[in-house]
C-alpha positions as CSV (number, residue, x, y, z in Angstrom):
1,M,-4.2,21.4,6.2
2,S,-3.4,23.2,2.9
3,V,-3.9,22.0,-0.6
4,Y,-2.0,23.1,-3.8
5,L,-1.3,22.1,-7.3
6,A,2.3,20.9,-7.4
7,G,2.7,20.7,-11.1
8,F,2.4,18.4,-14.1
9,V,4.4,16.3,-16.3
10,W,3.5,15.1,-19.7
11,L,3.8,11.4,-20.0
12,P,3.1,10.6,-23.6
13,N,4.0,7.0,-23.4
14,L,1.5,6.5,-20.5
15,I,-1.5,8.5,-21.7
16,G,-4.2,6.2,-23.1
17,V,-2.3,3.2,-22.0
18,L,-3.8,0.8,-19.5
19,M,-1.2,0.4,-16.7
20,N,-1.2,-2.4,-14.2
21,N,-0.9,-1.4,-10.5
22,R,2.8,-1.8,-10.5
23,Q,3.4,0.3,-13.6
24,R,1.0,3.0,-12.2
25,M,2.8,3.0,-8.8
26,R,6.3,3.4,-10.5
27,A,5.0,6.2,-12.8
28,S,3.4,8.1,-9.9
29,N,6.5,7.5,-7.7
30,L,8.6,9.1,-10.5
31,L,6.3,12.2,-10.5
32,V,6.3,12.4,-6.7
33,R,10.0,12.1,-6.6
34,K,10.7,14.9,-9.0
35,H,8.2,17.2,-7.2
36,L,9.8,16.5,-3.8
37,L,13.4,17.2,-5.1
38,E,12.3,20.3,-7.0
39,N,10.7,21.6,-3.7
40,G,13.7,21.1,-1.5
41,Y,12.9,17.9,0.1
42,D,15.9,15.5,0.8
43,N,16.6,11.8,1.8
44,I,13.5,10.4,0.0
45,W,12.7,6.9,0.7
46,F,9.7,4.9,-0.7
47,K,8.6,1.7,1.0
48,K,8.9,-1.2,-1.3
49,H,5.6,-3.0,-1.7
50,T,5.7,-6.7,-1.7
51,N,3.5,-9.7,-1.0
52,R,5.0,-9.8,2.5
53,S,4.0,-7.7,5.4
54,D,6.0,-6.2,8.2
55,L,5.2,-7.1,11.8
56,V,4.6,-4.0,13.9
57,F,4.9,-4.4,17.7
58,T,2.9,-2.0,19.9
59,Q,2.0,-1.7,23.6
60,N,-1.6,-2.9,22.8
61,G,-0.5,-5.9,20.6
62,N,0.9,-6.7,17.3
63,Y,-0.3,-6.2,13.6
64,L,0.9,-6.8,10.1
65,A,1.4,-3.8,7.9
66,T,2.1,-3.4,4.2
67,D,2.8,0.3,4.3
68,L,4.5,2.1,7.2
69,W,2.1,1.7,10.0
70,N,-0.5,0.8,7.3
71,L,-0.6,4.7,6.4
72,F,2.6,5.9,4.8
73,D,4.4,5.0,1.5
74,G,7.6,6.7,2.3
75,I,9.7,9.2,4.3
76,C,11.8,12.3,3.5
77,T,13.3,15.3,5.3
78,L,12.8,19.0,4.8
79,D,15.0,21.5,6.9
80,G,16.2,18.7,9.1
81,K,12.6,17.5,9.9
82,M,11.1,14.1,9.0
83,V,8.1,14.2,6.8
84,F,6.0,11.1,6.2
85,L,4.6,10.6,2.6
86,Q,1.3,9.0,1.5
87,M,0.8,8.7,-2.3
88,K,-2.4,8.0,-4.1
89,T,-3.5,7.9,-7.6
90,N,-6.9,9.3,-8.6
91,S,-8.2,10.0,-5.2
92,W,-7.5,11.5,-1.7
93,P,-7.2,9.3,1.3
94,K,-9.5,9.7,4.4
95,S,-8.0,12.4,6.6
96,D,-9.1,11.1,10.0
97,P,-6.4,8.4,10.2
98,I,-3.7,11.0,9.3
99,K,-5.0,13.5,11.8
100,S,-5.2,10.8,14.4
101,W,-1.6,9.9,13.8
102,I,-0.4,13.5,14.0
103,K,-2.1,13.8,17.5
104,K,-0.1,10.8,18.7
105,I,3.1,11.6,16.9
106,N,4.2,15.2,16.4
107,C,5.2,15.1,12.7
108,Q,4.5,16.5,9.3
109,V,2.6,14.5,6.7
110,L,2.4,15.1,2.9
111,V,-0.4,13.3,0.9
112,L,0.4,13.5,-2.8
113,N,-2.3,12.6,-5.3
114,V,-1.2,11.9,-8.8
115,T,-4.0,12.1,-11.3
116,N,-4.9,13.0,-14.8
117,S,-8.7,12.8,-14.2
118,L,-9.5,16.2,-12.7
119,K,-10.6,19.1,-14.9
120,E,-7.5,21.2,-14.3
121,C,-5.3,18.3,-15.5
122,K,-6.6,18.4,-19.1
123,G,-5.4,14.9,-19.7
124,H,-1.9,15.4,-18.3
125,Y,-0.8,13.7,-15.1
126,K,-0.4,16.3,-12.3
127,V,0.6,16.1,-8.6
128,F,-1.5,17.6,-6.1
129,V,-0.4,18.0,-2.5
130,R,-2.2,18.3,1.0
131,H,0.1,19.3,3.8
132,Y,-0.7,18.3,7.4
133,P,1.4,20.1,9.8
């Protein structure tokens, strides 16, 4: 796993403004999309979050999922390989479920944290990335 600072974007209309969850998700998705395109990722797709859940069928039973397998918010490609995306605002997710998924499914995962609350952000929204091979 590697962690790096992906960049920052000044969002003057969003700084100091209280956003609801949907607005925050759209703003962070915009920053993530720009970051991915600037870094060579392609075929970017974000799962639409709705009130309805998807029914996932497994060998051990079925379950309802809001995200892709209750883990990922999107998918993209890099050099012809599929990369799963998990986006967060102001926090990092637990790494155990991601590592467990990677053991079962050989894939790459990017976790992107969009925040303005860390010291190095200085009030600007920045995208931080953790890469799981």
